[in-house]
C-alpha positions in Angstrom: -0.2 -0.1 -0.2 1.4 3.5 -0.6 0.7 6.9 0.8 -1.3 8.6 -1.7 0.9 11.7 -2.6 4.3 10.7 -1.8 4.1 7.1 -3.2 5.5 5.6 0.0 4.5 2.4 1.4 2.3 2.4 4.5 4.1 0.7 7.2 2.6 -3.0 8.3 1.4 -1.7 11.5 -0.8 0.9 10.0 -2.2 -1.5 7.6 -2.8 -3.9 10.2 -4.6 -1.5 12.5 -6.7 -0.5 9.3 -7.8 -4.1 8.7 -8.4 -4.8 12.2 -10.7 -1.8 12.7 -12.6 -2.5 9.7 -13.2 -6.2 10.6 -14.6 -4.9 13.9 -16.8 -2.6 12.4 -18.2 -5.1 9.8 -21.6 -6.9 9.6 -20.1 -9.0 7.0 -19.8 -12.9 7.6 -16.5 -12.6 5.5 -14.0 -10.3 4.1 -11.7 -10.4 0.9 -8.4 -9.2 1.2 -6.9 -8.1 -2.2 -3.3 -7.9 -2.2 -3.0 -8.5 1.6 -0.8 -10.2 3.0 2.2 -9.5 0.7 4.8 -10.7 3.2 5.5 -13.1 6.0 5.4 -10.4 8.5 1.8 -9.3 7.3 0.8 -13.2 7.0 1.4 -13.4 10.7 -0.2 -10.0 11.6 -3.4 -11.4 9.5 -3.3 -14.4 11.6 -3.4 -12.7 14.7 -6.1 -10.0 13.6 -8.3 -13.2 12.7 -7.7 -15.2 15.7 -8.4 -12.3 18.0 -11.6 -11.9 16.5 -12.8 -15.4 16.3 -12.1 -15.8 12.5 -10.1 -17.9 10.2 -8.7 -17.6 6.8 -10.8 -19.7 4.1 -8.8 -19.4 1.0 -5.8 -17.8 -0.6 -6.2 -17.2 -4.3 -3.4 -17.1 -6.4 -3.9 -15.6 -10.0 -1.6 -17.7 -12.4 -0.1 -15.3 -15.1 2.6 -15.2 -17.7 4.8 -12.3 -16.9 5.6 -11.3 -20.2 1.7 -11.1 -21.2 1.0 -9.2 -18.0 3.6 -6.7 -18.9 2.0 -6.2 -22.2 -1.5 -6.0 -20.7 -0.7 -3.4 -18.0 1.7 -1.2 -20.1 -1.1 -0.9 -22.9 -3.9 0.3 -21.1 -5.1 3.7 -21.1 -8.4 5.6 -20.3 -10.4 8.4 -21.3 -9.7 11.5 -19.2 -13.3 12.7 -19.2 -15.3 9.4 -18.5 -12.4 6.9 -17.4 -13.6 4.4 -20.2 -11.0 1.8 -20.3 -8.8 1.0 -23.6 -5.8 -0.8 -24.6 -3.2 -0.5 -27.3 -3.7 -4.0 -28.6 -6.9 -5.5 -27.3 -9.3 -2.6 -27.1 -8.5 0.8 -29.1 -11.4 3.3 -29.7 -13.6 2.8 -32.7 -12.3 6.2 -34.0 -8.7 6.9 -33.4 -8.3 9.6 -30.6 -11.9 9.8 -29.8 -13.6 8.1 -26.9 -16.5 5.7 -27.9 -18.2 6.6 -24.5 -18.3 10.3 -24.4 -16.6 11.5 -27.4 -13.6 12.9 -25.5 -10.3 13.3 -27.1 -7.9 13.3 -24.1 -6.4 10.1 -22.9 -4.3 9.2 -19.8 -2.1 6.2 -18.7 -1.0 5.6 -15.1 2.3 6.6 -14.3 3.2 3.2 -12.7 1.8 1.6 -16.0 5.3 1.1 -17.6 7.5 -1.7 -18.1 10.0 -1.2 -15.5 7.5 -0.6 -12.7 5.7 -3.7 -13.7 8.8 -5.9 -13.6 9.9 -4.4 -10.4 6.3 -5.3 -8.8 6.8 -8.7 -10.4 10.4 -9.1 -8.7 9.1 -8.0 -5.3 6.1 -10.4 -5.5 8.8 -13.1 -6.3 10.8 -12.0 -3.3 8.3 -11.3 -0.8 4.8 -12.6 -1.7 5.5 -16.1 -3.1 7.5 -17.4 -0.4 4.4 -17.0 1.7 2.4 -19.5 -0.3 3.8 -22.7 0.7 2.6 -21.9 4.2 -0.9 -21.7 3.1 -0.6 -24.6 0.6 0.3 -26.7 3.7 -3.1 -25.3 5.3 -4.7 -26.6 2.1 -5.9 -23.0 1.5 -4.3 -22.0 -1.7 -6.7 -21.9 -4.7 -5.4 -21.3 -8.3 -7.4 -19.1 -10.8 -6.2 -18.6 -14.5 -5.5 -15.1 -14.3 -4.8 -15.1 -18.1 -8.3 -15.6 -18.9 -10.8 -12.7 -19.6 -11.8 -10.6 -16.6 -15.2 -12.3 -16.9 -13.8 -15.7 -16.7 -11.4 -14.7 -13.9 -14.4 -13.4 -11.9 -16.3 -16.4 -12.5 -13.7 -18.8 -11.4 -13.2 -16.7 -8.1 -17.2 -16.6 -7.5 -17.3 -20.3 -7.9 -14.7 -20.7 -5.2 -16.3 -18.3 -2.9 -19.9 -19.8 -3.5 -18.5 -23.2 -2.7 -17.2 -21.8 0.5 -20.3 -19.9 1.4 -22.5 -23.1 0.8 -20.1 -25.2 2.9 -20.2 -22.6 5.7 -24.0 -22.7 5.3 -24.3 -26.4 5.7 -22.0 -26.2 8.8 -24.0 -23.4 10.6 -27.2 -25.5 9.6 -25.8 -28.8 11.3 -24.8 -26.6 14.6 -28.4 -25.1 14.6 -29.7 -28.8 14.6 -27.3 -30.1 17.0 
């Protein structure tokens, strides 16, 4: 996580406190952590946060991707400055060059960090810090792999299927407890 203006990483204590606060004030049965934990220290902190609240981690979803294709996907994306419609250099160009299909705008922007060097640095950081925590979660039977190279709709469908199966199991367990 980064501070908004300075692009500095938020320290683990702040992230953990924010997650703990959100868990304390949420009426939801579950939570989805997107991009957290990223390090062994964060994984340990998450275990403590959940245990202190009588909760457990049900799944760790690993998106399997081809790094070269991922670099191309990220570095090619851009949006309309006016309405934020999404485009891509190779996969989805405006129907008329330089004109947004949605609003007719003529100015487009790219995120400053959507460049090859930044993407490769992120992937190296993932391999160095995040990938090493996967064996811990695999040993606990929590890792579920999803084909991150599929379409956005297919990736969402795969994740929904995993979460729906988990919800059905939880409902069955709660039903058994109510009967017993």
